[in-house]
MARTORLO-615141 format. One record per residue (C-alpha): residue number from 1; residue in one letter; x, y, z. Coordinates in steps of 0.02 Angstrom, whole numbers. Each point is the difference from the previous one (the first is absolute). Layout:
N
{pos = NUM	code = A	east = X	north = Y	up = Z} .
...
//
This chain:
483
{pos = 1	code = M	east = 3616	north = -14884	up = 3365} .
{pos = 2	code = T	east = -8	north = 90	up = 166} .
{pos = 3	code = R	east = 85	north = 153	up = -73} .
{pos = 4	code = G	east = -126	north = 3	up = -142} .
{pos = 5	code = W	east = -149	north = 3	up = 120} .
{pos = 6	code = I	east = 77	north = 139	up = 105} .
{pos = 7	code = T	east = 42	north = 105	up = -152} .
{pos = 8	code = G	east = -171	north = -34	up = -71} .
{pos = 9	code = L	east = -87	north = 59	up = 158} .
{pos = 10	code = V	east = 103	north = 160	up = -2} .
{pos = 11	code = F	east = -53	north = 35	up = -177} .
{pos = 12	code = L	east = -180	north = -49	up = 38} .
{pos = 13	code = A	east = -4	north = 132	up = 135} .
{pos = 14	code = A	east = 79	north = 125	up = -117} .
{pos = 15	code = G	east = -118	north = -51	up = -139} .
{pos = 16	code = V	east = -147	north = 82	up = 86} .
{pos = 17	code = A	east = 82	north = 167	up = -35} .
{pos = 18	code = M	east = 97	north = -48	up = -157} .
{pos = 19	code = G	east = -145	north = -74	up = -98} .
{pos = 20	code = G	east = 58	north = -103	up = -150} .
{pos = 21	code = Q	east = 184	north = 14	up = 50} .
{pos = 22	code = G	east = -37	north = -97	up = 159} .
{pos = 23	code = I	east = -78	north = -142	up = -101} .
{pos = 24	code = L	east = 149	north = -9	up = -118} .
{pos = 25	code = A	east = 124	north = 1	up = 144} .
{pos = 26	code = A	east = -93	north = -135	up = 94} .
{pos = 27	code = E	east = -11	north = -112	up = -152} .
{pos = 28	code = R	east = 182	north = 31	up = -45} .
{pos = 29	code = D	east = 54	north = -54	up = 173} .
{pos = 30	code = G	east = -99	north = -160	up = -7} .
{pos = 31	code = A	east = -155	north = 48	up = 101} .
{pos = 32	code = P	east = -130	north = -137	up = -20} .
{pos = 33	code = N	east = -167	north = 29	up = -87} .
{pos = 34	code = A	east = -95	north = 7	up = 165} .
{pos = 35	code = A	east = 101	north = 150	up = 51} .
{pos = 36	code = R	east = -41	north = 86	up = -164} .
{pos = 37	code = V	east = -185	north = -32	up = 28} .
{pos = 38	code = R	east = 13	north = 77	up = 173} .
{pos = 39	code = L	east = 88	north = 151	up = -71} .
{pos = 40	code = L	east = -134	north = 25	up = -132} .
{pos = 41	code = A	east = -133	north = -8	up = 133} .
{pos = 42	code = K	east = 86	north = 139	up = 99} .
{pos = 43	code = M	east = 32	north = 119	up = -145} .
{pos = 44	code = P	east = -113	north = 153	up = 1} .
{pos = 45	code = G	east = -122	north = 40	up = -142} .
{pos = 46	code = P	east = -71	north = -105	up = -143} .
{pos = 47	code = R	east = 112	north = -75	up = -133} .
{pos = 48	code = P	east = -37	north = -4	up = -186} .
{pos = 49	code = D	east = -23	north = -188	up = 0} .
{pos = 50	code = D	east = -123	north = 0	up = 146} .
{pos = 51	code = P	east = -176	north = -65	up = -44} .
{pos = 52	code = K	east = -132	north = 134	up = 25} .
{pos = 53	code = P	east = -107	north = -32	up = 155} .
{pos = 54	code = A	east = -173	north = -63	up = -46} .
{pos = 55	code = K	east = -142	north = 121	up = 26} .
{pos = 56	code = T	east = -125	north = -47	up = 132} .
{pos = 57	code = M	east = -179	north = -32	up = -49} .
{pos = 58	code = A	east = -49	north = 162	up = 86} .
{pos = 59	code = Q	east = 125	north = 95	up = -108} .
{pos = 60	code = Q	east = -62	north = -84	up = -159} .
{pos = 61	code = F	east = -181	north = 37	up = 44} .
{pos = 62	code = A	east = 44	north = 182	up = 36} .
{pos = 63	code = A	east = 90	north = 14	up = -167} .
{pos = 64	code = I	east = -147	north = -69	up = -100} .
{pos = 65	code = R	east = -122	north = 111	up = 93} .
{pos = 66	code = A	east = 110	north = 154	up = -25} .
{pos = 67	code = E	east = 7	north = -38	up = -187} .
{pos = 68	code = Y	east = -190	north = -13	up = -7} .
{pos = 69	code = D	east = -27	north = 158	up = 104} .
{pos = 70	code = A	east = 120	north = 99	up = -109} .
{pos = 71	code = A	east = -89	north = -55	up = -158} .
{pos = 72	code = E	east = -172	north = 39	up = 74} .
{pos = 73	code = K	east = 61	north = 170	up = 60} .
{pos = 74	code = T	east = 65	north = 41	up = -174} .
{pos = 75	code = A	east = -166	north = -54	up = -79} .
{pos = 76	code = S	east = -99	north = 108	up = 123} .
{pos = 77	code = A	east = 113	north = 151	up = -25} .
{pos = 78	code = E	east = -12	north = -11	up = -189} .
{pos = 79	code = A	east = -188	north = -27	up = 7} .
{pos = 80	code = E	east = -21	north = 161	up = 99} .
{pos = 81	code = K	east = 72	north = 92	up = -149} .
{pos = 82	code = G	east = -149	north = -53	up = -106} .
{pos = 83	code = K	east = -111	north = 142	up = -59} .
{pos = 84	code = S	east = -159	north = -100	up = 31} .
{pos = 85	code = G	east = -60	north = -150	up = 98} .
{pos = 86	code = F	east = 4	north = -101	up = -161} .
{pos = 87	code = E	east = 179	north = 47	up = -39} .
{pos = 88	code = S	east = 56	north = -36	up = 178} .
{pos = 89	code = W	east = -88	north = -168	up = -8} .
{pos = 90	code = K	east = 92	north = -46	up = -161} .
{pos = 91	code = I	east = 169	north = 53	up = 68} .
{pos = 92	code = Y	east = -21	north = -97	up = 161} .
{pos = 93	code = G	east = -64	north = -154	up = -93} .
{pos = 94	code = K	east = 155	north = 2	up = -109} .
{pos = 95	code = L	east = 128	north = 26	up = 139} .
{pos = 96	code = M	east = -75	north = -90	up = 149} .
{pos = 97	code = P	east = 101	north = -152	up = 58} .
{pos = 98	code = D	east = -70	north = -172	up = -40} .
{pos = 99	code = Q	east = -79	north = -70	up = 160} .
{pos = 100	code = A	east = 10	north = -180	up = -62} .
{pos = 101	code = V	east = 185	north = 11	up = -42} .
{pos = 102	code = F	east = 48	north = 76	up = 168} .
{pos = 103	code = S	east = -115	north = -119	up = 93} .
{pos = 104	code = R	east = 85	north = -148	up = -85} .
{pos = 105	code = R	east = 169	north = 63	up = 58} .
{pos = 106	code = M	east = -65	north = 20	up = 177} .
{pos = 107	code = V	east = -74	north = -176	up = 6} .
{pos = 108	code = D	east = 154	north = -79	up = -80} .
{pos = 109	code = L	east = 107	north = 84	up = 132} .
{pos = 110	code = A	east = -112	north = -53	up = 144} .
{pos = 111	code = A	east = -7	north = -180	up = -61} .
{pos = 112	code = T	east = 188	north = -21	up = 28} .
{pos = 113	code = E	east = -18	north = 20	up = 189} .
{pos = 114	code = P	east = -187	north = 11	up = 37} .
{pos = 115	code = N	east = 20	north = 5	up = 190} .
{pos = 116	code = D	east = 107	north = 157	up = -4} .
{pos = 117	code = P	east = -90	north = 155	up = 69} .
{pos = 118	code = A	east = 49	north = 92	up = -159} .
{pos = 119	code = A	east = -86	north = -136	up = -102} .
{pos = 120	code = R	east = -159	north = 40	up = 94} .
{pos = 121	code = D	east = 21	north = 185	up = -43} .
{pos = 122	code = A	east = 29	north = -39	up = -184} .
{pos = 123	code = L	east = -155	north = -110	up = -7} .
{pos = 124	code = L	east = -106	north = 130	up = 90} .
{pos = 125	code = W	east = 56	north = 128	up = -130} .
{pos = 126	code = V	east = -80	north = -112	up = -131} .
{pos = 127	code = I	east = -159	north = -36	up = 97} .
{pos = 128	code = D	east = -33	north = 177	up = 60} .
{pos = 129	code = K	east = -74	north = 62	up = -165} .
{pos = 130	code = P	east = -189	north = 8	up = 34} .
{pos = 131	code = G	east = -40	north = 85	up = -165} .
{pos = 132	code = M	east = 91	north = -124	up = -112} .
{pos = 133	code = A	east = -113	north = -110	up = -107} .
{pos = 134	code = P	east = 1	north = -183	up = 54} .
{pos = 135	code = A	east = 46	north = -65	up = -173} .
{pos = 136	code = G	east = 144	north = -3	up = -123} .
{pos = 137	code = P	east = 188	north = -9	up = 34} .
{pos = 138	code = Y	east = -13	north = 94	up = 165} .
{pos = 139	code = S	east = -127	north = -127	up = 61} .
{pos = 140	code = D	east = 128	north = -139	up = -26} .
{pos = 141	code = E	east = 125	north = 87	up = 114} .
{pos = 142	code = F	east = -137	north = 43	up = 126} .
{pos = 143	code = T	east = -43	north = -185	up = 13} .
{pos = 144	code = R	east = 182	north = -50	up = 24} .
{pos = 145	code = A	east = 19	north = 132	up = 136} .
{pos = 146	code = V	east = -158	north = -62	up = 86} .
{pos = 147	code = L	east = 65	north = -179	up = 9} .
{pos = 148	code = L	east = 167	north = 52	up = 74} .
{pos = 149	code = L	east = -81	north = 116	up = 128} .
{pos = 150	code = I	east = -124	north = -133	up = 55} .
{pos = 151	code = R	east = 135	north = -131	up = 19} .
{pos = 152	code = H	east = 132	north = 106	up = 87} .
{pos = 153	code = H	east = -79	north = 157	up = 77} .
{pos = 154	code = A	east = -183	north = -38	up = 38} .
{pos = 155	code = D	east = 17	north = 42	up = 185} .
{pos = 156	code = D	east = 70	north = 174	up = -32} .
{pos = 157	code = P	east = -114	north = 149	up = 43} .
{pos = 158	code = E	east = 75	north = 103	up = -142} .
{pos = 159	code = V	east = -52	north = -133	up = -125} .
{pos = 160	code = A	east = -177	north = -7	up = 70} .
{pos = 161	code = R	east = -6	north = 191	up = -4} .
{pos = 162	code = V	east = 13	north = -3	up = -190} .
{pos = 163	code = G	east = -160	north = -101	up = -7} .
{pos = 164	code = L	east = -98	north = 146	up = 74} .
{pos = 165	code = G	east = 11	north = 91	up = -168} .
{pos = 166	code = L	east = -42	north = -145	up = -117} .
{pos = 167	code = D	east = -189	north = 3	up = 11} .
{pos = 168	code = N	east = -23	north = 108	up = -155} .
{pos = 169	code = L	east = 31	north = -136	up = -130} .
{pos = 170	code = G	east = -21	north = -188	up = -3} .
{pos = 171	code = S	east = 104	north = -140	up = -74} .
{pos = 172	code = P	east = 48	north = -180	up = 38} .
{pos = 173	code = A	east = 171	north = 60	up = 60} .
{pos = 174	code = R	east = -79	north = 123	up = 121} .
{pos = 175	code = D	east = -116	north = -138	up = 62} .
{pos = 176	code = M	east = 154	north = -108	up = 33} .
{pos = 177	code = F	east = 96	north = 140	up = 86} .
{pos = 178	code = L	east = -137	north = 55	up = 121} .
{pos = 179	code = E	east = -63	north = -175	up = 38} .
{pos = 180	code = G	east = 178	north = -64	up = 22} .
{pos = 181	code = L	east = 43	north = 138	up = 124} .
{pos = 182	code = Y	east = -156	north = -35	up = 100} .
{pos = 183	code = I	east = 42	north = -185	up = 11} .
{pos = 184	code = R	east = 186	north = 15	up = 39} .
{pos = 185	code = A	east = 8	north = 155	up = 111} .
{pos = 186	code = K	east = 32	north = -43	up = 183} .
{pos = 187	code = G	east = 44	north = 158	up = 95} .
{pos = 188	code = H	east = -137	north = 106	up = 79} .
{pos = 189	code = E	east = 31	north = 155	up = -106} .
{pos = 190	code = T	east = 30	north = -93	up = -162} .
{pos = 191	code = K	east = -153	north = -112	up = 22} .
{pos = 192	code = G	east = -113	north = 149	up = 35} .
{pos = 193	code = L	east = 64	north = 97	up = -150} .
{pos = 194	code = A	east = -14	north = -152	up = -114} .
{pos = 195	code = M	east = -177	north = -32	up = 62} .
{pos = 196	code = I	east = -66	north = 175	up = -33} .
{pos = 197	code = A	east = 91	north = 9	up = -167} .
{pos = 198	code = L	east = -85	north = -161	up = -55} .
{pos = 199	code = G	east = -168	north = 61	up = 65} .
{pos = 200	code = Q	east = 12	north = 161	up = -102} .
{pos = 201	code = Y	east = 50	north = -98	up = -154} .
{pos = 202	code = L	east = -143	north = -125	up = 20} .
{pos = 203	code = E	east = -125	north = 142	up = 16} .
{pos = 204	code = M	east = 59	north = 68	up = -168} .
{pos = 205	code = K	east = -3	north = -175	up = -74} .
{pos = 206	code = A	east = -179	north = -30	up = 57} .
{pos = 207	code = K	east = -56	north = 160	up = -87} .
{pos = 208	code = A	east = 90	north = -48	up = -160} .
{pos = 209	code = A	east = -74	north = -175	up = 3} .
{pos = 210	code = A	east = -176	north = 68	up = 26} .
{pos = 211	code = A	east = 19	north = 123	up = -144} .
{pos = 212	code = L	east = 60	north = -135	up = -120} .
{pos = 213	code = R	east = -133	north = -126	up = 52} .
{pos = 214	code = N	east = -138	north = 130	up = -17} .
{pos = 215	code = A	east = 60	north = 67	up = -167} .
{pos = 216	code = K	east = -117	north = -30	up = -146} .
{pos = 217	code = G	east = 59	north = -70	up = -165} .
{pos = 218	code = P	east = 163	north = -87	up = -44} .
{pos = 219	code = A	east = 154	north = 10	up = 109} .
{pos = 220	code = Q	east = 93	north = 165	up = -12} .
{pos = 221	code = T	east = 160	north = -17	up = -102} .
{pos = 222	code = K	east = 43	north = 185	up = -14} .
{pos = 223	code = M	east = 35	north = 143	up = 118} .
{pos = 224	code = R	east = -24	north = 186	up = -22} .
{pos = 225	code = T	east = 127	north = 125	up = 61} .
{pos = 226	code = Q	east = 42	north = 181	up = -26} .
{pos = 227	code = T	east = 147	north = 46	up = -109} .
{pos = 228	code = F	east = 51	north = 132	up = -126} .
{pos = 229	code = D	east = -43	north = -12	up = -184} .
{pos = 230	code = E	east = 120	north = 52	up = -137} .
{pos = 231	code = G	east = -59	north = 180	up = 13} .
{pos = 232	code = G	east = 34	north = 9	up = 186} .
{pos = 233	code = K	east = -182	north = -9	up = 58} .
{pos = 234	code = L	east = -40	north = -106	up = 152} .
{pos = 235	code = V	east = -118	north = -136	up = -61} .
{pos = 236	code = E	east = -58	north = -173	up = 48} .
{pos = 237	code = K	east = 66	north = -149	up = -95} .
{pos = 238	code = E	east = -36	north = -185	up = 6} .
{pos = 239	code = F	east = 138	north = -127	up = 24} .
{pos = 240	code = E	east = -3	north = -189	up = -2} .
{pos = 241	code = L	east = 18	north = -70	up = 175} .
{pos = 242	code = P	east = 161	north = -101	up = 25} .
{pos = 243	code = Q	east = -22	north = -187	up = 9} .
{pos = 244	code = E	east = 52	north = -1	up = 183} .
{pos = 245	code = Q	east = -141	north = 120	up = 41} .
{pos = 246	code = L	east = -128	north = -100	up = -99} .
{pos = 247	code = A	east = 50	north = -156	up = 97} .
{pos = 248	code = W	east = -22	north = 92	up = 165} .
{pos = 249	code = H	east = -172	north = 60	up = -57} .
{pos = 250	code = L	east = -47	north = -181	up = -36} .
{pos = 251	code = H	east = 55	north = -43	up = 177} .
{pos = 252	code = L	east = -108	north = 142	up = 69} .
{pos = 253	code = R	east = -155	north = -57	up = -96} .
{pos = 254	code = M	east = 18	north = -169	up = 86} .
{pos = 255	code = T	east = 18	north = 84	up = 170} .
{pos = 256	code = D	east = -143	north = 27	up = 124} .
{pos = 257	code = P	east = 8	north = 187	up = 44} .
{pos = 258	code = E	east = -94	north = -23	up = 163} .
{pos = 259	code = A	east = 118	north = -136	up = 60} .
{pos = 260	code = V	east = 150	north = 112	up = -37} .
{pos = 261	code = R	east = -83	north = 149	up = 85} .
{pos = 262	code = S	east = -43	north = -108	up = 151} .
{pos = 263	code = E	east = 183	north = -51	up = 16} .
{pos = 264	code = A	east = 55	north = 182	up = -9} .
{pos = 265	code = R	east = -121	north = 44	up = 140} .
{pos = 266	code = R	east = 64	north = -147	up = 105} .
{pos = 267	code = L	east = 179	north = 63	up = -20} .
{pos = 268	code = F	east = -47	north = 176	up = 53} .
{pos = 269	code = D	east = -91	north = -67	up = 154} .
{pos = 270	code = E	east = 153	north = -103	up = 48} .
{pos = 271	code = V	east = 114	north = 150	up = -23} .
{pos = 272	code = I	east = -107	north = 102	up = 120} .
{pos = 273	code = K	east = -2	north = -143	up = 127} .
{pos = 274	code = N	east = 182	north = -56	up = -4} .
{pos = 275	code = Y	east = 107	north = 129	up = -92} .
{pos = 276	code = G	east = -87	north = 166	up = 30} .
{pos = 277	code = D	east = 149	north = 73	up = 94} .
{pos = 278	code = V	east = 119	north = -12	up = -149} .
{pos = 279	code = P	east = 38	north = 173	up = -75} .
{pos = 280	code = Y	east = -63	north = 22	up = -178} .
{pos = 281	code = V	east = 160	north = 57	up = -84} .
{pos = 282	code = T	east = 7	north = -5	up = -189} .
{pos = 283	code = R	east = 153	north = 6	up = -113} .
{pos = 284	code = N	east = -47	north = 180	up = -46} .
{pos = 285	code = Y	east = -3	north = 44	up = 185} .
{pos = 286	code = R	east = 174	north = -74	up = 21} .
{pos = 287	code = E	east = 66	north = 98	up = -150} .
{pos = 288	code = L	east = -76	north = 163	up = 62} .
{pos = 289	code = E	east = 73	north = -34	up = 172} .
{pos = 290	code = A	east = 174	north = -24	up = -74} .
{pos = 291	code = L	east = -19	north = 152	up = -112} .
{pos = 292	code = L	east = -42	north = 117	up = 145} .
{pos = 293	code = K	east = 149	north = -64	up = 101} .
{pos = 294	code = Q	east = 121	north = 66	up = -132} .
{pos = 295	code = P	east = 92	north = 162	up = 47} .
{pos = 296	code = T	east = -72	north = 82	up = -157} .
{pos = 297	code = P	east = -149	north = -104	up = -59} .
{pos = 298	code = S	east = -10	north = 1	up = -190} .
{pos = 299	code = W	east = -119	north = -78	up = -124} .
{pos = 300	code = N	east = 51	north = -28	up = -182} .
{pos = 301	code = G	east = 153	north = 108	up = 28} .
{pos = 302	code = R	east = -100	north = 146	up = 72} .
{pos = 303	code = P	east = 4	north = 47	up = 185} .
{pos = 304	code = L	east = -170	north = -9	up = 84} .
{pos = 305	code = T	east = -80	north = 166	up = 43} .
{pos = 306	code = P	east = -41	north = 35	up = 183} .
{pos = 307	code = E	east = -185	north = -29	up = -37} .
{pos = 308	code = E	east = 38	north = -168	up = -83} .
{pos = 309	code = R	east = 102	north = -52	up = 151} .
{pos = 310	code = K	east = -142	north = 48	up = 116} .
{pos = 311	code = Q	east = -123	north = -96	up = -108} .
{pos = 312	code = G	east = 112	north = -154	up = 9} .
{pos = 313	code = E	east = 14	north = 16	up = 187} .
{pos = 314	code = R	east = -190	north = 13	up = 15} .
{pos = 315	code = M	east = -19	north = -158	up = -103} .
{pos = 316	code = L	east = 123	north = -93	up = 112} .
{pos = 317	code = A	east = -94	north = 61	up = 154} .
{pos = 318	code = H	east = -160	north = -88	up = -57} .
{pos = 319	code = K	east = 46	north = -170	up = 68} .
{pos = 320	code = K	east = -116	north = -149	up = -17} .
{pos = 321	code = T	east = -3	north = -177	up = 63} .
{pos = 322	code = L	east = -53	north = -156	up = -94} .
{pos = 323	code = A	east = -160	north = 4	up = 103} .
{pos = 324	code = D	east = -41	north = 175	up = -66} .
{pos = 325	code = V	east = 26	north = -56	up = -179} .
{pos = 326	code = A	east = -95	north = -164	up = 20} .
{pos = 327	code = K	east = -151	north = 90	up = 75} .
{pos = 328	code = A	east = 2	north = 125	up = -144} .
{pos = 329	code = K	east = 6	north = -143	up = -126} .
{pos = 330	code = I	east = -149	north = -83	up = 81} .
{pos = 331	code = D	east = -96	north = 164	up = -6} .
{pos = 332	code = E	east = 46	north = 18	up = -183} .
{pos = 333	code = M	east = -56	north = -177	up = -41} .
{pos = 334	code = E	east = -166	north = 21	up = 90} .
{pos = 335	code = N	east = -47	north = 182	up = -36} .
{pos = 336	code = L	east = 95	north = 65	up = -151} .
{pos = 337	code = V	east = -60	north = -122	up = -132} .
{pos = 338	code = A	east = -128	north = 8	up = -140} .
{pos = 339	code = G	east = -175	north = 3	up = 71} .
{pos = 340	code = K	east = 44	north = 89	up = 163} .
{pos = 341	code = P	east = -44	north = 183	up = 36} .
{pos = 342	code = A	east = 143	north = 121	up = -29} .
{pos = 343	code = P	east = 68	north = 68	up = 165} .
{pos = 344	code = A	east = -56	north = 178	up = 37} .
{pos = 345	code = I	east = 119	north = 144	up = -36} .
{pos = 346	code = D	east = -47	north = 164	up = 83} .
{pos = 347	code = G	east = 108	north = 154	up = 0} .
{pos = 348	code = T	east = 57	north = 153	up = -94} .
{pos = 349	code = G	east = 56	north = 3	up = -180} .
{pos = 350	code = M	east = 162	north = 79	up = -59} .
{pos = 351	code = D	east = -102	north = 152	up = -52} .
{pos = 352	code = G	east = -50	north = 26	up = 181} .
{pos = 353	code = K	east = -182	north = -53	up = -26} .
{pos = 354	code = P	east = -87	north = -145	up = 89} .
{pos = 355	code = L	east = 23	north = -162	up = -95} .
{pos = 356	code = N	east = -95	north = -157	up = 52} .
{pos = 357	code = L	east = -10	north = -161	up = -99} .
{pos = 358	code = S	east = -181	north = -27	up = 52} .
{pos = 359	code = D	east = -50	north = 160	up = -92} .
{pos = 360	code = Y	east = 32	north = -93	up = -163} .
{pos = 361	code = R	east = -128	north = -136	up = 30} .
{pos = 362	code = G	east = -100	north = -22	up = -161} .
{pos = 363	code = R	east = 157	north = 17	up = -107} .
{pos = 364	code = V	east = 133	north = -124	up = -54} .
{pos = 365	code = V	east = 161	north = 53	up = 87} .
{pos = 366	code = V	east = 178	north = -36	up = -51} .
{pos = 367	code = L	east = 109	north = 27	up = 152} .
{pos = 368	code = V	east = 182	north = 25	up = -52} .
{pos = 369	code = F	east = 148	north = -8	up = 122} .
{pos = 370	code = W	east = 147	north = 94	up = -72} .
{pos = 371	code = G	east = 150	north = 113	up = 32} .
{pos = 372	code = T	east = 100	north = 126	up = -101} .
{pos = 373	code = W	east = 159	north = -98	up = 42} .
{pos = 374	code = C	east = -72	north = -156	up = -86} .
{pos = 375	code = G	east = 45	north = -11	up = -185} .
{pos = 376	code = P	east = -136	north = -127	up = -45} .
{pos = 377	code = C	east = -128	north = 108	up = 93} .
{pos = 378	code = M	east = 44	north = 152	up = -105} .
{pos = 379	code = Q	east = -6	north = -104	up = -159} .
{pos = 380	code = E	east = -181	north = -41	up = 39} .
{pos = 381	code = V	east = -52	north = 184	up = 16} .
{pos = 382	code = P	east = -38	north = 28	up = -187} .
{pos = 383	code = H	east = -109	north = -155	up = 0} .
{pos = 384	code = E	east = -89	north = 57	up = 157} .
{pos = 385	code = R	east = -36	north = 169	up = -81} .
{pos = 386	code = E	east = -74	north = -92	up = -150} .
{pos = 387	code = L	east = -106	north = -107	up = 117} .
{pos = 388	code = A	east = -68	north = 153	up = 91} .
{pos = 389	code = E	east = -40	north = 85	up = -165} .
{pos = 390	code = R	east = -79	north = -152	up = -81} .
{pos = 391	code = F	east = -126	north = -28	up = 140} .
{pos = 392	code = K	east = -37	north = 182	up = 36} .
{pos = 393	code = G	east = -187	north = 25	up = 33} .
{pos = 394	code = R	east = -27	north = -183	up = 43} .
{pos = 395	code = P	east = -7	north = -82	up = 174} .
{pos = 396	code = F	east = 188	north = -7	up = 20} .
{pos = 397	code = A	east = 135	north = 78	up = 110} .
{pos = 398	code = L	east = 188	north = -12	up = 3} .
{pos = 399	code = I	east = 75	north = 34	up = 172} .
{pos = 400	code = G	east = 183	north = -5	up = 48} .
{pos = 401	code = V	east = 93	north = -39	up = 160} .
{pos = 402	code = N	east = 163	north = 95	up = -15} .
{pos = 403	code = C	east = 144	north = -76	up = 99} .
{pos = 404	code = D	east = 125	north = 142	up = 4} .
{pos = 405	code = P	east = 73	north = 66	up = 164} .
{pos = 406	code = D	east = 15	north = 173	up = -79} .
{pos = 407	code = K	east = -178	north = 54	up = -38} .
{pos = 408	code = A	east = 52	north = 167	up = -78} .
{pos = 409	code = A	east = 118	north = -87	up = -122} .
{pos = 410	code = A	east = -137	north = -124	up = -46} .
{pos = 411	code = L	east = -124	north = 141	up = -33} .
{pos = 412	code = K	east = 126	north = 80	up = -118} .
{pos = 413	code = V	east = 18	north = -162	up = -99} .
{pos = 414	code = M	east = -189	north = -21	up = -4} .
{pos = 415	code = K	east = -19	north = 172	up = -78} .
{pos = 416	code = E	east = 136	north = -34	up = -128} .
{pos = 417	code = Q	east = -72	north = -169	up = -48} .
{pos = 418	code = G	east = -183	north = 52	up = -8} .
{pos = 419	code = I	east = -57	north = -108	up = 146} .
{pos = 420	code = T	east = -165	north = 85	up = 34} .
{pos = 421	code = W	east = -95	north = -141	up = 86} .
{pos = 422	code = P	east = -17	north = -3	up = 190} .
{pos = 423	code = N	east = 144	north = -65	up = 105} .
{pos = 424	code = W	east = 41	north = -34	up = 181} .
{pos = 425	code = N	east = 179	north = 18	up = 58} .
{pos = 426	code = D	east = 51	north = -150	up = 105} .
{pos = 427	code = G	east = 179	north = 50	up = 43} .
{pos = 428	code = D	east = 149	north = -117	up = -5} .
{pos = 429	code = P	east = -23	north = -146	up = -120} .
{pos = 430	code = G	east = -50	north = -157	up = 90} .
{pos = 431	code = E	east = -31	north = 87	up = 166} .
{pos = 432	code = G	east = -158	north = 106	up = -22} .
{pos = 433	code = P	east = -168	north = -47	up = 78} .
{pos = 434	code = I	east = -88	north = -27	up = -167} .
{pos = 435	code = V	east = 139	north = -111	up = -67} .
{pos = 436	code = N	east = -3	north = -102	up = 160} .
{pos = 437	code = T	east = -188	north = -18	up = -6} .
{pos = 438	code = Y	east = 8	north = -62	up = -179} .
{pos = 439	code = H	east = 162	north = -98	up = 30} .
{pos = 440	code = V	east = 87	north = 73	up = -152} .
{pos = 441	code = R	east = 179	north = -61	up = -23} .
{pos = 442	code = G	east = 38	north = 45	up = -181} .
{pos = 443	code = Y	east = -26	north = 152	up = -111} .
{pos = 444	code = P	east = -99	north = 41	up = -100} .
{pos = 445	code = D	east = -146	north = -100	up = 68} .
{pos = 446	code = T	east = -185	north = 10	up = -37} .
{pos = 447	code = F	east = -166	north = -51	up = 75} .
{pos = 448	code = V	east = -155	north = 2	up = -108} .
{pos = 449	code = I	east = -156	north = 31	up = 105} .
{pos = 450	code = D	east = -176	north = -19	up = -70} .
{pos = 451	code = A	east = -145	north = 121	up = 21} .
{pos = 452	code = R	east = -54	north = -89	up = 160} .
{pos = 453	code = G	east = 170	north = 29	up = 81} .
{pos = 454	code = V	east = 57	north = -181	up = -21} .
{pos = 455	code = I	east = 175	north = -51	up = -55} .
{pos = 456	code = R	east = -9	north = -87	up = -168} .
{pos = 457	code = H	east = 179	north = 0	up = -64} .
{pos = 458	code = Q	east = 177	north = 32	up = 61} .
{pos = 459	code = H	east = 170	north = 37	up = -79} .
{pos = 460	code = L	east = -68	north = 37	up = -174} .
{pos = 461	code = L	east = 90	north = 114	up = -123} .
{pos = 462	code = G	east = -11	north = 40	up = -185} .
{pos = 463	code = S	east = -132	north = -83	up = -108} .
{pos = 464	code = G	east = -50	north = -118	up = 140} .
{pos = 465	code = L	east = -49	north = 150	up = 106} .
{pos = 466	code = D	east = -95	north = 79	up = -146} .
{pos = 467	code = K	east = -100	north = -159	up = -30} .
{pos = 468	code = A	east = -46	north = -21	up = 184} .
{pos = 469	code = V	east = -55	north = 181	up = 18} .
{pos = 470	code = D	east = -103	north = -6	up = -160} .
{pos = 471	code = E	east = -93	north = -156	up = 58} .
{pos = 472	code = L	east = -36	north = 71	up = 173} .
{pos = 473	code = I	east = -62	north = 167	up = -69} .
{pos = 474	code = K	east = -120	north = -92	up = -115} .
{pos = 475	code = E	east = -56	north = -100	up = 151} .
{pos = 476	code = A	east = -29	north = 161	up = 99} .
{pos = 477	code = E	east = -98	north = 77	up = -143} .
{pos = 478	code = T	east = -112	north = -151	up = -23} .
{pos = 479	code = P	east = -168	north = 23	up = 89} .
{pos = 480	code = V	east = -35	north = -129	up = 134} .
{pos = 481	code = A	east = -163	north = -96	up = -31} .
{pos = 482	code = G	east = -141	north = 56	up = 115} .
{pos = 483	code = K	east = 83	north = 166	up = 46} .
//
């Protein structure tokens, strides 16, 4: 027995170099199973019968995201080959990856280990889709992601940061997300971000509730949106509202707009008092920051030009605090609403001539904020030309606020597109003095100002804009009794 152990140990030592021969020799000489196990543990390299190591959640998340990004990149590349906007739209619609399917994979993955940091990232990927409609299959995954984030990551600043971009659409799931963050956030930064995100959302919700409660006639069951017809012309079409959206509208009609607006104002006041020092850093800011740190910053596979890099650096240099944003929101709530005078705009037009908003008193003014880099803005140009032509000779004016850093390039596009109405150039989008005065955060945006210089409508496009302008022009043309 002793001889067997000694011989076995000799062959075990030799087995490290001899591979399988060492195993056979050790077994032949009576080496016990424990020795064989130790030998296997010491042998270099994987063996055919080894189980493959499980991928970490971070690796699985990265793989799903890479699959989505590759599919989206292919769809975008193929769409660029389209000979018209209509053709590109059709190609992209056919090839674009299904958001609901990928979101379901992300949430299913995160649900296996919801406390994992990679689970948070997967759930944020689902939530961080401000333009996605709050209904249908995607809405189901959004709601699941909300519940997991609230339960496991509510005190994370990156989670609260996503809420800063969710004030463009309303839904029960967004209500739950923003209210849940506000309630469960504990840290100074997270609490401040959650508070201002909820305040912004409630301001939007108050406006929506007021519009629905003041609407005449039966409850709206349809929505109008721009799309292409079969011939490729951009037209407006009506669609039935999803049941989820109808239910949320019912909730809004039972909501007191003033109470909601009052709560938004209270939140902004508290932010200024207790959280004003927190930097206002959005998810887009974080992404731009990471992009510019790359050795060769690229966007959609194309390296940024020197001017684009400088523009990005300028945008990062404009740092704000939560106090800055809260004060701007209060100003917007109090002064940039229907019934308040439109803020003055005095300066020089892009043609080099003086251009002052007050000079258009006596006319209905549509003030359009736009940029040549903004696809939806450029889609509105044909309609804006029609609007200017339709009301020619009547008390009406269309005026633009161009938000392009390169004024010469913008002038070239204006000439090509037949934009003949007056325009100011406000420089970098989101940073110019006119944009900051009017608190514009999305493009295109519109303000409809009556003949007395009073704001009457905001954010209107398409047929809704046409109807509002037509009514205000008739109002301006109607003689006032006793005058």
